[in-house]
N, C-alpha and C positions, 0 to 999 in steps of 0.2 A: 459715232463710233462705228467702225466696220470690221467685221471678221471675214477674211477671205483667204483663198488659196494663195500660197506664196508664189512670187514671181522671181525670176532670176535677178531683176534689178533690186530686189529686196535684200539680196545677200550681203552687201556691205553693212547695212543697218543691223541685220541679224548678227553678223560677225562682231560689230562694235559692242553689242549687248553681251554676246558670249564671252568675248575677251575680257570684259570688265570682271566677270565672275571668275575667269581663269586667274586673273591677277590679284583680285581683292577678296576672294571668298573661298570657302571650302565646299561649295555646292557642286562643283565639278572637280574631278580628280586630274584633269589636264593641268600640267605645271607650266607649260610655255604657251603663250598666245599663238593662235593659228594665223596663218597668212591667208590672203584672199583666195589663192589657188587651192590651198588645202580645204578651206571651207566650201568653196564652190564644188569641189570634188565630193565632199560630204553631202551637200545639197543634192547633187545629181544622183548619187547612190541612193539616198533616202527616198527622193521623190519618184524614182523609177518604180518603186513598189508601195510606198507608204504615203499617207496624207501629211501635209505640212501646212499649217495655217498661220496667219499673222493677224494681229490686231492693230489697227491704225486709227488715229483720230486727227482730223484736220490735216491729213496728208503725212503725218509723222508716225512711223512705226514704233509702237510702244511695247510690243512683245510678240512672242511666237511660241508655237507648240507643234510637236510632230510625234508620230509613231515611228518606231524603228524595230528592227528584228530583236526579239528577246534572245534568240539563239538562231544561228544561220542554218541549222539542220532542218531538212524539209518537213519533218513531222511536227515541228514547232510553228508551222505557217499560220496556225489559227491563234497564235499569241502575238502580242506586241509589247514593246517597251515604250513608256510614256516619258516625254521630255517637255518642259515648259520653262521659258526664260522671259523675264520682264526687264524693261529698261529700269535701272535703279530709281529714277525719278517717278516712275509710274507705280511703284509698289504701294500697297495699302489702299488702293482705290477699287478693288474688286475685279480688276482686269484679268488676273490669274484665274479666278473662278470662272469668268466668262469663257476664257480660252479652254479651260479644263472641261467645262460642260459641253462646249461645241466639239471638242476632240473626242469625248466619249460618245456623243451622238453619231459622229462620223464612224467611229469604230464599230458601233452597233449596226449601222447601215451597211458597213462593209463586211459584216458577219464574222468579226473576230469573236473568239470564245472567251479569252482571258487577257487582261491587261496586267502587266507587271511594272513596277517602278522601284528604282533603287534610290533611296534618299539618305543623304548624310545625316547622321544622328543629331548633329547640332543645328540642323536647318528646321527650326520649330515652325515657321510659317508653312513650309511644304508639308511637314508631318500633319499639321492641323487640317490643311486643305485635303490631303489624301484621305484622312479619316472622315472628314465631312462628306466626301463623295463616296463613302462606302468601301474604300479600300481596307483590307485587313492585313495586319502585320503577320508575315510568315516567319521571318527570321531576323536576327541581329547578327551582322557580320562584324565581330569585334576587331578593332585595329586593322581594318581592311586596306587602308592606304595611309601614306605619309605625305603631308603637305604643310607648308608654312611652319615647319619645325615641330609638328605634332602628329601623333597617331590619330587617325579618324576612323570611326565606326560607321557602318551604313545599316539601313533597315530595308529589307525587301518587302514590298507591299504587293498585294494581289487583289484584283477585282474581276469576278466572273460576270461577264456581260451577256453571254450567249448560253443557250441551252439547245444545241442543234442536234439534228438526227445523226444516226450512224448509217452510212458514212455522211459526213457533213458536206454541205455545198461549199464550193471554193470561195475564198475571200475575194471581194470585188474590187477594192481600191477605187471607189467612185470619186468623181471630181468633188473636192471640198466645197466648191461653189462659193457664193457670196451671201452673207447674212448680215443685214443691218440690224444693229441692236439699239 
């Protein structure tokens, strides 16, 4: 198993995983599948500033995780939003935890202060994983979205990972590198 920085040739596999969740779950609030050009644009925007990693086994991409802007305003540059998606066939094997652990390590090395994550209230596996990694519940946003014929609530989670001086050193966005697990 290998966790490494995403490459542009990984985008179709990431898109396939993401669109599965768009169509068949409540974990993303996108309603319509994205096409390759939309997802490639998203990839380029995110990787211009934030780390994006993938997990592969025997050449098959099984999941990915990235940080993104929690809020685009400049003062929020020390915070990031966490995203993780797994191939549906790869769930329940600990891959999500491995991606989550590595993403937090990268965020710490990059000098982020706080990570945020918005989790659909019905997504029990993600809730358990966030809490296992020390994220704390900040708020429940009741009936925040409507998808698949139902109102959905979300939970906003937070994890402080830094305790940096005032003024803080700038975020680094180091290369995610390759880590063999």
